TORKOL-804171 format. One line per 8 residues: number of its first residue (from 0); their letters; for each residue x, y, z of N, C-alpha, C, O. Coordinates in nm, 2 decimals. Atoms other than C-alpha are relative to their C-alpha. Example, Ala and Ser with C-alpha at 12.3 -4.5 7.8 and 13.67 -1.06 7.14 Angstrom:
2
0> as> 0.09:-0.12:0.00:1.23:-0.45:0.78:0.09:0.12:0.00:0.19:0.12:0.07 | -0.09:-0.11:0.00:1.37:-0.11:0.71:-0.08:0.11:0.08:-0.03:0.22:0.09
end
This chain:
244
0> msrctapv> -0.12:0.06:-0.01:2.90:12.34:16.15:0.11:0.05:0.03:0.15:0.13:-0.06 | -0.16:-0.08:0.02:3.24:12.46:16.26:0.04:0.04:-0.11:0.00:-0.03:-0.21 | -0.08:-0.02:0.11:3.47:12.63:16.00:0.12:0.00:0.09:0.16:0.07:0.19 | -0.16:-0.02:-0.04:3.83:12.51:16.05:0.06:0.15:-0.02:0.01:0.23:-0.11 | -0.05:-0.13:0.05:4.04:12.82:16.05:0.18:-0.06:-0.02:0.27:0.00:0.03 | -0.11:0.05:0.02:4.35:12.61:15.95:0.06:0.10:-0.11:0.16:0.17:-0.10 | -0.02:-0.08:0.15:4.34:12.79:15.58:0.05:0.15:0.06:0.16:0.19:0.02 | -0.03:-0.13:-0.05:4.36:13.13:15.79:0.13:-0.01:0.11:0.24:0.04:0.10
8> rghrsssa> -0.12:-0.06:-0.16:4.56:13.12:16.14:0.11:-0.14:-0.02:0.21:-0.12:0.05 | -0.06:0.14:0.00:4.74:12.76:16.07:-0.02:-0.07:0.10:-0.07:-0.02:0.20 | -0.05:0.07:-0.17:4.80:12.49:16.34:0.15:-0.04:0.00:0.19:-0.16:-0.03 | -0.14:0.06:-0.04:5.16:12.49:16.40:0.01:-0.02:0.12:0.11:-0.08:0.16 | -0.03:0.08:-0.14:5.13:12.42:16.74:-0.11:-0.08:0.03:-0.21:-0.11:-0.03 | 0.15:0.10:-0.05:4.89:12.20:16.91:-0.10:0.13:0.11:-0.22:0.11:0.15 | 0.05:-0.09:-0.05:4.80:12.51:17.10:-0.16:0.05:-0.10:-0.28:0.07:-0.07 | 0.05:-0.08:0.07:4.68:12.67:16.78:-0.13:-0.09:-0.05:-0.25:-0.06:-0.05
16> aadcpacg> 0.12:0.15:0.03:4.46:12.35:16.68:-0.09:-0.07:0.11:-0.19:-0.14:0.09 | 0.13:-0.03:-0.11:4.29:12.35:17.02:-0.05:0.10:-0.01:-0.16:0.09:0.03 | 0.08:-0.18:0.03:4.19:12.75:16.94:-0.15:-0.03:-0.12:-0.26:0.02:-0.11 | 0.10:0.03:0.05:4.00:12.57:16.64:-0.12:-0.07:0.02:-0.11:-0.19:0.05 | 0.06:0.00:-0.04:3.66:12.59:16.69:-0.06:-0.20:-0.08:-0.14:-0.27:-0.02 | 0.02:0.06:0.05:3.63:12.30:16.45:0.12:-0.15:0.02:0.08:-0.26:0.05 | -0.10:0.09:-0.05:3.94:12.08:16.52:0.06:0.01:0.15:0.16:-0.06:0.18 | -0.04:-0.03:-0.16:3.99:12.18:16.89:0.01:-0.18:0.05:-0.07:-0.27:0.02
24> grgryggy> -0.01:0.17:-0.06:4.13:11.82:17.09:0.03:-0.07:-0.10:0.04:-0.19:-0.06 | -0.07:0.10:0.05:4.24:11.66:16.81:0.17:-0.02:-0.05:0.22:-0.10:-0.13 | -0.13:0.04:0.00:4.59:11.72:16.85:0.11:0.01:-0.14:0.09:0.05:-0.25 | -0.07:0.00:0.14:4.85:11.71:16.61:-0.01:-0.13:-0.07:0.06:-0.15:-0.17 | -0.01:0.13:0.08:4.78:11.36:16.50:-0.12:0.00:-0.07:-0.14:-0.09:-0.14 | 0.15:0.00:0.09:4.42:11.47:16.35:0.07:-0.01:-0.15:0.01:-0.05:-0.26 | -0.01:-0.05:0.16:4.60:11.55:16.06:-0.06:0.16:-0.02:-0.16:0.19:-0.09 | 0.03:-0.15:0.04:4.56:11.92:16.05:0.16:0.07:-0.03:0.17:0.15:-0.12
32> ssygsyss> -0.15:-0.04:-0.06:4.95:12.00:16.15:0.04:0.05:-0.16:0.13:0.14:-0.16 | -0.08:0.01:0.11:5.01:11.99:15.74:-0.10:0.16:-0.07:-0.07:0.19:-0.18 | 0.06:-0.10:0.01:4.76:12.32:15.70:0.09:0.14:0.07:0.05:0.25:0.06 | -0.06:-0.11:-0.04:5.06:12.51:15.88:0.07:0.08:-0.12:0.13:0.19:-0.10 | -0.04:-0.09:0.13:5.16:12.64:15.50:-0.11:0.11:-0.05:-0.08:0.18:-0.15 | 0.07:-0.07:0.04:4.87:12.83:15.48:-0.01:0.12:0.12:-0.11:0.19:0.12 | 0.06:-0.07:-0.10:4.93:13.05:15.82:0.06:0.11:-0.04:0.10:0.18:0.06 | -0.03:-0.13:0.05:5.03:13.34:15.58:-0.11:0.04:-0.16:-0.10:0.14:-0.22
40> yspsyssn> 0.12:0.00:0.06:4.73:13.29:15.33:-0.04:0.15:-0.01:-0.06:0.24:0.07 | 0.07:-0.15:0.03:4.63:13.59:15.14:-0.11:-0.02:-0.10:-0.10:-0.09:-0.20 | 0.10:0.02:0.14:4.30:13.63:14.93:0.03:0.05:-0.12:-0.04:0.02:-0.22 | -0.07:-0.14:0.12:4.49:13.89:14.68:0.14:-0.07:-0.04:0.19:-0.17:0.00 | -0.14:0.09:0.13:4.79:13.81:14.44:0.12:0.14:0.00:0.13:0.25:-0.05 | -0.12:-0.13:0.03:5.12:14.01:14.49:0.01:0.07:-0.15:-0.02:0.00:-0.25 | 0.03:-0.02:0.11:5.15:14.25:14.23:0.12:-0.04:-0.09:0.13:0.00:-0.20 | -0.11:0.03:0.09:5.49:14.10:14.13:-0.01:-0.15:-0.03:0.07:-0.20:-0.11
48> spysssgg> 0.07:0.10:0.06:5.32:13.77:14.08:0.02:-0.01:-0.18:-0.03:0.07:-0.26 | 0.03:0.05:0.16:5.39:13.61:13.72:-0.17:-0.05:-0.07:-0.21:-0.07:-0.19 | 0.15:0.04:0.05:5.04:13.52:13.70:-0.10:0.15:0.00:-0.22:0.16:0.03 | 0.08:-0.13:0.01:4.89:13.84:13.66:-0.14:-0.03:-0.02:-0.18:-0.14:-0.04 | 0.10:-0.03:0.02:4.56:13.93:13.61:-0.06:-0.03:-0.17:-0.16:-0.09:-0.21 | 0.03:0.00:0.12:4.59:13.99:13.23:0.06:-0.16:-0.05:0.08:-0.16:-0.17 | 0.00:0.12:0.06:4.66:13.61:13.18:0.15:-0.03:-0.06:0.26:0.00:-0.03 | -0.09:0.07:0.08:4.83:13.41:12.93:0.06:0.07:-0.10:0.10:0.18:-0.10
56> sgggrsrg> -0.08:-0.06:0.14:4.98:13.45:12.59:-0.13:0.07:-0.09:-0.11:0.16:-0.18 | 0.11:-0.05:0.08:4.62:13.53:12.45:0.01:-0.01:-0.15:-0.02:0.09:-0.22 | -0.01:-0.01:0.16:4.67:13.44:12.09:0.11:0.03:-0.07:0.11:0.03:-0.19 | -0.10:-0.06:0.09:5.02:13.55:12.02:0.08:0.14:0.02:0.18:0.18:-0.04 | -0.11:-0.15:-0.05:5.10:13.91:12.21:0.10:-0.03:0.06:0.06:-0.12:0.12 | -0.15:0.01:-0.09:5.42:13.88:12.38:-0.05:0.13:0.14:-0.02:0.24:0.14 | 0.01:-0.12:-0.10:5.29:14.06:12.72:0.09:-0.03:0.09:0.17:-0.12:0.09 | -0.03:-0.05:-0.06:5.40:14.20:12.97:0.19:-0.03:0.05:0.26:0.07:0.04
64> gssrntrp> -0.13:0.05:-0.02:5.76:14.01:13.07:0.12:-0.07:-0.07:0.22:-0.12:-0.04 | -0.07:0.04:0.12:5.88:13.90:12.75:0.11:0.08:-0.06:0.05:0.19:-0.09 | -0.05:-0.07:0.04:6.18:14.07:12.62:0.02:-0.02:-0.16:-0.01:-0.13:-0.23 | -0.07:0.08:0.12:6.32:14.07:12.29:0.18:0.02:-0.03:0.26:0.11:-0.04 | -0.15:0.04:-0.02:6.64:13.94:12.28:0.01:-0.11:-0.07:0.10:-0.18:-0.01 | -0.07:0.11:0.06:6.67:13.67:12.04:-0.06:-0.02:-0.16:-0.17:-0.01:-0.19 | 0.00:0.02:0.18:6.71:13.61:11.63:-0.05:-0.09:-0.04:0.02:-0.18:0.02 | 0.02:0.10:0.05:6.57:13.39:11.48:0.12:-0.06:-0.14:0.21:0.01:-0.19
72> rwsgagss> -0.11:0.06:0.08:6.76:13.14:11.24:-0.04:0.08:-0.18:0.05:0.13:-0.25 | 0.01:-0.07:0.09:6.60:13.29:10.95:0.03:0.17:-0.05:0.01:0.20:-0.17 | -0.07:-0.11:-0.01:6.74:13.68:11.02:0.14:0.01:-0.05:0.24:-0.05:-0.03 | -0.10:0.02:0.07:6.94:13.79:10.82:0.13:0.06:0.10:0.10:0.09:0.21 | -0.12:-0.01:-0.10:7.35:13.88:10.99:0.02:0.13:-0.02:0.14:0.17:0.00 | -0.04:-0.15:-0.03:7.32:14.27:10.94:-0.16:0.03:0.08:-0.15:0.12:0.16 | 0.08:-0.04:-0.06:6.95:14.28:11.06:-0.01:0.05:0.14:0.08:0.03:0.22 | -0.04:-0.10:-0.11:6.88:14.50:11.34:-0.19:0.00:0.09:-0.25:0.07:0.16
80> qlytpeev> 0.14:0.04:-0.06:6.54:14.36:11.44:0.01:-0.13:0.08:0.05:-0.24:0.04 | 0.01:0.13:-0.08:6.50:14.13:11.75:-0.11:-0.02:0.06:-0.17:0.08:0.09 | 0.08:0.09:-0.02:6.25:13.88:11.86:-0.03:-0.05:0.19:0.06:-0.07:0.28 | 0.01:0.06:-0.11:6.08:13.77:12.16:-0.03:-0.17:-0.02:-0.08:-0.22:-0.13 | -0.03:0.12:0.02:6.13:13.40:12.23:-0.23:-0.08:-0.06:-0.26:-0.18:-0.10 | 0.15:0.01:0.02:5.70:13.39:12.18:-0.02:0.02:-0.21:-0.08:-0.06:-0.29 | -0.01:-0.07:0.14:5.74:13.56:11.83:0.06:-0.12:-0.07:-0.03:-0.16:-0.13 | -0.12:0.04:-0.02:6.02:13.33:11.75:-0.11:-0.15:-0.03:-0.13:-0.20:-0.14
88> raltpire> 0.08:0.08:0.06:5.77:13.06:11.79:-0.11:-0.04:-0.03:-0.16:-0.15:-0.03 | 0.13:-0.05:0.07:5.46:13.20:11.65:0.02:0.00:-0.12:-0.08:-0.03:-0.19 | -0.05:-0.07:0.13:5.67:13.31:11.33:0.08:-0.17:-0.07:0.07:-0.19:-0.19 | -0.06:0.14:0.05:5.87:12.92:11.28:-0.10:-0.06:-0.06:-0.05:-0.10:-0.16 | 0.11:0.10:0.09:5.56:12.73:11.13:-0.03:0.09:-0.15:-0.03:0.03:-0.26 | -0.02:-0.04:0.11:5.52:13.00:10.88:0.11:0.03:-0.06:0.08:0.05:-0.18 | -0.12:0.03:0.04:5.86:13.01:10.80:0.03:-0.12:-0.10:0.06:-0.13:-0.21 | 0.00:0.13:0.08:5.86:12.68:10.70:-0.11:-0.07:-0.15:-0.11:-0.15:-0.24
96> tvekrapl> 0.12:0.01:0.16:5.55:12.71:10.46:0.06:0.10:-0.09:0.04:0.07:-0.21 | -0.10:-0.07:0.07:5.78:12.98:10.32:0.09:-0.05:-0.15:0.08:-0.03:-0.27 | -0.12:0.09:0.08:6.07:12.77:10.23:-0.06:-0.11:-0.02:0.02:-0.20:-0.04 | 0.02:0.11:0.06:5.83:12.50:10.13:-0.02:0.03:-0.15:0.03:-0.03:-0.23 | 0.04:-0.09:0.08:5.69:12.71:9.87:0.03:0.11:-0.09:-0.03:0.17:-0.17 | -0.09:-0.08:0.12:6.00:12.89:9.73:0.03:-0.02:-0.12:0.04:0.06:-0.20 | -0.01:0.06:0.12:6.07:12.65:9.47:-0.11:0.05:-0.10:-0.08:0.06:-0.22 | 0.13:0.00:0.10:5.71:12.72:9.31:0.00:0.13:-0.06:0.01:0.22:0.02
104> pdlrqifl> 0.01:-0.12:0.08:5.71:13.02:9.03:-0.09:0.05:0.02:-0.19:0.00:0.06 | 0.11:-0.11:-0.01:5.54:13.33:9.03:-0.08:0.04:0.12:-0.18:0.10:0.11 | 0.08:-0.03:-0.12:5.43:13.36:9.38:0.04:0.19:0.10:0.12:0.27:0.14 | -0.05:-0.17:-0.12:5.41:13.70:9.58:0.02:-0.10:0.09:-0.02:-0.22:0.11 | -0.05:0.12:-0.18:5.57:13.62:9.92:-0.12:0.02:0.09:-0.14:-0.04:0.19 | 0.11:-0.01:-0.16:5.24:13.79:10.11:-0.14:0.04:-0.07:-0.14:0.10:-0.18 | 0.15:-0.03:0.08:4.88:13.83:10.00:-0.02:0.09:0.15:0.03:0.04:0.25 | 0.07:-0.12:-0.05:4.72:14.13:10.21:-0.13:-0.05:0.04:-0.19:-0.08:-0.07
112> chawddrq> 0.13:0.00:-0.05:4.40:14.06:10.39:-0.02:0.13:0.08:0.06:0.19:0.15 | 0.03:-0.17:-0.06:4.21:14.39:10.51:-0.16:0.02:-0.01:-0.25:-0.04:-0.07 | 0.13:-0.06:-0.01:3.93:14.57:10.60:-0.09:0.06:-0.17:-0.02:0.15:-0.21 | 0.06:-0.10:0.09:3.71:14.71:10.27:0.09:0.15:0.05:0.17:0.21:-0.02 | 0.02:-0.12:-0.01:3.74:15.03:10.49:0.17:0.06:0.01:0.20:0.17:-0.01 | -0.13:-0.03:-0.03:4.12:15.02:10.55:0.07:0.00:-0.11:0.19:0.04:-0.10 | -0.10:-0.01:0.12:4.24:15.00:10.19:0.05:0.08:-0.04:0.16:0.06:-0.11 | -0.08:-0.14:0.07:4.34:15.33:10.10:0.06:0.13:0.18:0.10:0.25:0.18
120> gvakqlyd> -0.06:-0.04:-0.11:4.44:15.38:10.51:0.13:-0.11:0.06:0.23:-0.12:-0.01 | -0.05:0.07:-0.09:4.63:15.15:10.75:0.08:-0.12:-0.12:0.20:-0.16:-0.14 | -0.05:0.13:0.12:4.65:14.86:10.46:0.11:0.07:-0.08:0.23:0.03:-0.08 | -0.07:-0.11:0.12:4.79:15.11:10.19:0.15:-0.03:0.10:0.24:-0.09:0.05 | -0.13:-0.05:-0.04:5.06:15.20:10.49:0.11:-0.13:0.01:0.23:-0.12:-0.01 | -0.08:0.13:0.01:5.18:14.83:10.54:0.05:0.02:-0.14:0.17:0.04:-0.15 | 0.00:0.04:0.14:5.17:14.80:10.16:0.11:0.05:-0.05:0.20:-0.01:-0.12 | -0.12:-0.11:0.04:5.39:15.07:10.10:0.15:-0.04:0.08:0.26:-0.05:0.02
128> llvarnvs> -0.08:0.06:-0.10:5.61:14.94:10.39:0.10:-0.11:-0.02:0.22:-0.12:0.01 | -0.03:0.16:0.05:5.63:14.59:10.26:0.12:0.07:-0.15:0.24:0.07:-0.17 | -0.05:-0.03:0.19:5.71:14.71:9.88:0.15:0.08:0.02:0.25:0.05:-0.03 | -0.12:-0.06:-0.02:5.98:14.96:10.00:0.14:-0.11:0.06:0.26:-0.10:0.04 | -0.10:0.14:-0.05:6.16:14.62:10.17:-0.02:-0.08:-0.12:-0.02:-0.21:-0.12 | -0.01:0.12:0.14:6.15:14.46:9.84:-0.11:-0.17:0.01:-0.09:-0.28:-0.04 | 0.11:0.17:0.06:5.83:14.19:9.88:-0.11:0.07:-0.04:-0.18:0.17:0.00 | 0.11:0.01:0.10:5.61:14.15:9.65:-0.10:-0.04:0.09:-0.09:-0.12:0.18
136> vwfsendi> 0.14:-0.01:-0.08:5.24:14.20:9.78:-0.11:-0.05:-0.02:-0.20:0.04:-0.01 | 0.19:0.00:0.05:4.90:14.08:9.68:-0.06:0.09:0.07:-0.04:0.08:0.19 | 0.07:-0.11:-0.03:4.68:14.37:9.72:-0.09:0.07:-0.08:-0.07:0.15:-0.17 | 0.11:-0.03:0.11:4.34:14.41:9.59:-0.04:0.13:-0.04:-0.15:0.16:-0.09 | 0.01:-0.15:0.02:4.38:14.78:9.56:0.08:-0.01:-0.17:0.01:0.00:-0.27 | -0.06:0.03:0.14:4.61:14.72:9.26:0.00:-0.12:-0.09:0.03:-0.13:-0.21 | 0.01:0.17:0.11:4.56:14.32:9.16:-0.14:-0.02:-0.07:-0.16:-0.10:-0.17 | 0.14:0.04:0.09:4.19:14.34:9.08:-0.05:0.06:-0.10:-0.15:0.12:-0.08
144> glgepflr> 0.07:-0.05:0.10:4.13:14.45:8.76:-0.13:0.08:-0.03:-0.21:0.03:0.03 | 0.10:-0.04:0.04:3.84:14.69:8.61:-0.05:-0.06:-0.11:-0.01:-0.06:-0.22 | 0.03:0.11:0.08:3.60:14.44:8.53:0.02:-0.16:0.02:-0.03:-0.25:-0.03 | -0.02:0.10:-0.04:3.73:14.18:8.70:-0.05:-0.15:0.13:0.01:-0.18:0.23 | 0.08:0.09:-0.08:3.51:13.89:8.88:0.06:0.01:0.16:0.14:-0.07:0.18 | -0.06:-0.09:-0.14:3.61:14.06:9.28:0.05:-0.15:0.05:0.17:-0.16:0.07 | -0.02:0.14:-0.09:3.60:13.66:9.44:0.14:-0.06:-0.09:0.26:-0.09:-0.05 | -0.10:0.13:0.06:3.78:13.48:9.15:0.15:0.08:-0.01:0.26:0.02:-0.03
152> aidkglak> -0.16:-0.07:0.01:4.06:13.75:9.14:0.02:-0.03:0.12:0.14:-0.02:0.12 | -0.08:0.00:-0.13:4.13:13.70:9.51:0.03:-0.16:0.05:0.12:-0.19:0.12 | -0.06:0.10:-0.02:4.12:13.33:9.51:0.11:-0.01:-0.09:0.20:-0.08:-0.05 | -0.11:0.01:0.05:4.36:13.36:9.25:0.14:0.05:0.06:0.25:0.01:0.04 | -0.10:-0.03:-0.07:4.55:13.57:9.48:0.05:-0.08:0.07:0.17:-0.10:0.07 | -0.08:0.09:-0.10:4.55:13.33:9.77:0.08:-0.11:-0.10:0.20:-0.12:-0.06 | 0.01:0.06:0.04:4.59:13.09:9.53:0.24:0.02:-0.04:0.34:-0.05:-0.01 | -0.14:-0.04:0.00:4.96:13.25:9.43:0.09:0.08:0.11:0.20:0.13:0.14
160> srigialv> -0.14:-0.07:-0.20:5.12:13.38:9.76:0.03:-0.10:0.05:-0.04:-0.20:0.03 | 0.00:0.05:-0.05:5.31:13.21:9.96:-0.05:0.00:0.15:-0.03:-0.11:0.21 | 0.03:0.00:-0.13:5.17:13.34:10.33:-0.09:0.06:-0.01:-0.13:0.07:-0.13 | 0.13:-0.13:-0.03:4.88:13.59:10.41:0.01:0.06:0.15:0.06:0.00:0.25 | -0.02:-0.08:-0.12:4.87:13.86:10.66:-0.09:0.03:0.00:-0.15:0.06:-0.10 | 0.17:-0.04:-0.04:4.55:13.93:10.82:0.00:0.14:0.08:0.01:0.12:0.20 | -0.01:-0.10:-0.06:4.55:14.31:10.93:-0.14:0.02:0.05:-0.25:0.06:0.01 | 0.17:-0.03:-0.09:4.29:14.31:11.19:0.06:0.13:0.04:0.17:0.17:0.05
168> tpallksl> 0.01:-0.17:-0.02:4.19:14.67:11.28:-0.15:0.03:0.12:-0.20:-0.06:0.19 | 0.18:0.01:-0.03:3.83:14.76:11.43:-0.10:-0.02:-0.13:-0.20:-0.09:-0.14 | 0.08:0.07:0.10:3.73:14.76:11.09:-0.02:-0.11:-0.01:-0.14:-0.14:0.02 | -0.01:0.14:0.00:3.80:14.41:11.03:-0.09:-0.04:0.08:-0.20:-0.07:0.04 | 0.08:0.03:-0.11:3.66:14.32:11.36:-0.17:-0.01:-0.05:-0.24:-0.11:-0.04 | 0.10:-0.01:0.03:3.33:14.47:11.23:-0.07:-0.04:-0.09:-0.19:-0.07:-0.08 | 0.06:0.07:0.13:3.31:14.33:10.88:0.04:-0.10:0.04:0.14:-0.10:-0.04 | -0.01:0.12:0.01:3.37:13.99:10.97:-0.11:-0.11:0.05:-0.12:-0.22:0.00
176> paagvadk> 0.16:0.03:0.04:3.03:13.90:11.08:-0.09:-0.02:-0.06:-0.18:-0.10:-0.05 | 0.12:0.02:0.08:2.87:13.98:10.83:0.05:-0.09:-0.09:-0.02:-0.08:-0.20 | -0.06:0.05:0.14:3.09:13.76:10.60:0.02:0.00:-0.14:-0.02:-0.06:-0.23 | 0.00:-0.05:0.13:3.21:13.94:10.35:0.11:-0.07:-0.10:0.12:-0.19:-0.13 | -0.10:0.04:0.08:3.49:13.91:10.13:0.12:-0.05:0.09:0.17:-0.16:0.06 | -0.12:-0.02:-0.09:3.78:13.94:10.41:-0.07:-0.14:0.07:0.02:-0.22:0.06 | 0.00:0.09:-0.09:3.62:13.67:10.62:0.03:-0.11:-0.09:0.10:-0.20:-0.04 | -0.04:0.12:0.08:3.63:13.41:10.27:0.16:0.00:0.00:0.21:-0.11:0.01
184> elsvllar> -0.11:0.02:0.01:3.98:13.50:10.25:0.03:-0.10:0.15:0.06:-0.22:0.16 | -0.07:0.06:-0.15:4.06:13.44:10.64:-0.05:-0.15:0.02:-0.01:-0.21:0.12 | 0.05:0.16:-0.06:3.86:13.07:10.59:0.10:-0.10:-0.08:0.12:-0.22:-0.06 | -0.09:0.05:0.05:4.13:13.01:10.34:0.16:-0.03:0.09:0.23:-0.13:0.13 | -0.12:-0.03:-0.06:4.40:13.14:10.51:0.07:-0.12:0.12:0.17:-0.19:0.14 | 0.04:0.11:-0.14:4.27:12.93:10.84:0.10:-0.13:-0.05:0.20:-0.15:0.01 | 0.06:0.13:0.00:4.29:12.62:10.72:0.17:-0.07:-0.07:0.19:-0.19:-0.10 | -0.15:-0.02:0.03:4.67:12.64:10.63:0.12:0.05:0.12:0.12:0.12:0.23
192> dqlvpivh> -0.15:-0.09:-0.11:5.02:12.72:10.80:0.06:0.17:-0.06:0.17:0.22:-0.07 | -0.01:-0.15:0.07:4.97:13.07:10.65:-0.03:0.13:0.02:0.00:0.20:-0.07 | 0.06:-0.09:-0.12:4.83:13.33:10.86:0.12:0.11:0.10:0.23:0.09:0.16 | -0.09:-0.13:-0.11:5.03:13.59:11.06:-0.13:0.11:0.02:-0.18:0.16:-0.08 | 0.11:-0.14:-0.03:4.75:13.85:11.22:0.12:0.15:0.02:0.23:0.15:0.08 | -0.06:-0.13:-0.04:4.89:14.20:11.24:-0.10:0.08:0.09:-0.17:0.17:0.03 | 0.08:-0.04:-0.11:4.69:14.33:11.54:0.03:0.13:-0.01:0.15:0.16:0.01 | -0.03:-0.12:-0.02:4.64:14.71:11.51:-0.13:0.13:0.08:-0.25:0.14:0.06
200> nttydalr> 0.09:-0.09:-0.07:4.47:14.97:11.72:-0.15:-0.09:0.09:-0.26:-0.06:0.14 | 0.12:0.13:-0.10:4.26:14.65:11.89:0.10:-0.04:0.03:0.21:0.00:0.03 | -0.09:0.05:-0.14:4.35:14.41:12.12:-0.05:-0.20:-0.07:-0.12:-0.24:-0.15 | 0.02:0.16:0.05:4.36:14.00:12.08:-0.15:-0.08:0.05:-0.20:-0.17:0.00 | 0.08:-0.01:-0.05:4.09:14.01:12.34:-0.13:0.04:-0.08:-0.22:-0.04:-0.08 | 0.11:-0.06:0.05:3.82:14.21:12.14:0.03:-0.13:-0.14:-0.05:-0.22:-0.14 | 0.00:0.12:0.08:3.93:13.95:11.85:-0.06:-0.13:0.01:-0.14:-0.19:-0.06 | 0.04:0.12:-0.06:3.88:13.66:12.03:-0.12:0.00:0.01:-0.18:-0.11:0.02
208> dvspmlas> 0.15:0.00:0.01:3.54:13.78:12.04:-0.11:-0.04:-0.12:-0.22:-0.10:-0.12 | 0.02:0.02:0.14:3.50:13.79:11.69:0.02:-0.10:-0.04:-0.08:-0.13:-0.11 | -0.08:0.10:0.06:3.69:13.50:11.59:0.12:0.01:0.06:0.21:0.09:0.05 | -0.08:0.05:-0.08:3.85:13.29:11.82:0.09:-0.08:-0.04:0.17:-0.12:0.03 | -0.07:0.09:0.08:4.01:13.07:11.55:0.12:0.11:-0.01:0.23:0.09:0.04 | -0.15:-0.09:-0.01:4.24:13.39:11.45:0.03:0.05:0.12:0.15:0.07:0.11 | -0.03:-0.04:-0.10:4.27:13.51:11.78:0.10:-0.12:0.04:0.22:-0.10:0.08 | -0.10:0.08:-0.08:4.43:13.19:11.89:0.15:-0.04:-0.13:0.22:-0.13:-0.09
216> rngldtae> -0.09:-0.02:0.06:4.69:13.21:11.61:0.10:0.15:0.01:0.08:0.26:-0.01 | -0.11:-0.16:-0.05:5.01:13.44:11.71:0.03:0.08:-0.11:0.02:0.04:-0.23 | -0.04:-0.05:0.09:5.14:13.72:11.55:0.09:0.15:0.02:0.19:0.15:0.09 | -0.09:-0.15:-0.07:5.26:14.11:11.59:-0.13:0.09:0.02:-0.24:0.08:-0.03 | 0.09:-0.06:-0.08:5.08:14.34:11.77:0.11:0.14:-0.05:0.23:0.14:-0.04 | -0.14:-0.09:-0.05:5.21:14.71:11.71:-0.06:0.07:0.12:-0.03:0.19:0.12 | -0.01:-0.06:-0.08:5.09:14.81:12.01:0.16:-0.03:0.11:0.21:0.03:0.20 | -0.16:0.06:-0.05:5.43:14.62:12.11:0.11:0.06:-0.07:0.22:0.06:-0.01
224> msmadvaa> -0.09:-0.03:0.08:5.62:14.80:11.80:-0.06:0.06:-0.12:-0.18:0.05:-0.15 | 0.07:-0.11:0.11:5.55:15.01:11.51:0.06:-0.07:-0.18:0.15:-0.13:-0.22 | 0.00:0.08:0.08:5.45:14.92:11.20:0.09:0.00:-0.09:0.07:-0.09:-0.17 | -0.09:-0.01:0.09:5.74:14.99:11.00:0.15:-0.12:0.08:0.25:-0.16:0.02 | -0.05:0.11:-0.07:5.91:14.73:11.25:-0.07:-0.14:-0.03:-0.02:-0.25:-0.07 | 0.05:0.16:0.09:5.64:14.49:11.17:0.03:-0.03:-0.16:0.04:-0.15:-0.19 | 0.00:0.01:0.16:5.67:14.52:10.79:0.18:-0.06:-0.02:0.22:-0.14:-0.11 | -0.20:0.05:0.00:6.12:14.47:10.87:-0.02:-0.15:0.02:0.03:-0.23:-0.06
232> klaelvtv> 0.03:0.12:-0.03:6.00:14.15:11.02:-0.07:-0.13:-0.10:-0.02:-0.24:-0.14 | 0.01:0.07:0.11:5.79:14.02:10.77:0.10:-0.02:-0.09:0.19:-0.10:-0.11 | -0.18:-0.01:0.15:6.04:14.12:10.49:0.09:-0.12:0.04:0.11:-0.21:-0.04 | -0.07:0.16:-0.05:6.26:13.84:10.71:-0.06:-0.07:-0.03:-0.03:-0.13:-0.14 | 0.11:0.10:-0.02:5.98:13.63:10.75:0.01:-0.09:-0.17:0.01:-0.21:-0.19 | 0.05:0.05:0.15:5.95:13.58:10.37:0.13:-0.02:-0.12:0.15:-0.07:-0.23 | -0.12:-0.03:0.18:6.29:13.67:10.18:0.10:-0.16:0.02:0.17:-0.18:0.12 | -0.07:0.14:-0.04:6.45:13.30:10.16:0.11:0.04:-0.09:0.16:-0.07:-0.12
240> seip> -0.16:-0.01:0.03:6.79:13.43:9.99:0.07:0.04:0.10:0.19:0.02:0.09 | -0.06:-0.04:-0.13:6.89:13.58:10.35:0.02:-0.06:0.06:0.11:-0.02:0.13 | -0.07:0.05:-0.06:6.91:13.28:10.50:0.13:-0.03:-0.03:0.16:-0.05:-0.15 | -0.14:0.01:0.02:7.30:13.25:10.56:0.06:-0.20:-0.03:0.18:-0.22:-0.05
end
């Protein structure tokens, strides 16, 4: 069967239609003149197209064209932190949870979920940055006493925290399939609007291969900002007294 040339060459004129091996002789009223819009068809996408091969938001990362020019309602008047619209949308339900739980007494502001191998490295770094901003953090290295049942201590820490952050690193991605402690923490946090993923030295694509549910949560990424800026945004997020 002859193949119509309209998608490649167009049928803008009767002569072009007549030259088509499939449509020749049908003329203008054969219904093919509408294919004229395909005359400039190209199988490849322009490099300037907004629909690049990297795709959509990928679970929360602000890709490519999003600029940081937004200030959320919970950001203090003197704050130097700017956000992308995607970050504001991602963090707004978390902020609402913070505000709902703010009247509850004796709650830590953040529960830090991390891989065991990160406890003295990047997890400690993030903990120190948060504490320096007067954020109270439940951190297993400091909050599980000698001889205290490990899982029960974590259970109490989850119950006594306003929100949780998951420090997503290569070590965490390696540990999740083993269904260890971090996996149990995530199961609790994922069930509520209490979880902010912090992606560090890995990608949302790699996270999606291990935990599609966690990858569907929007968060913050140290590929796009420093860990200090991550801590600053988290501090703003959980500090209720700074609302104007």
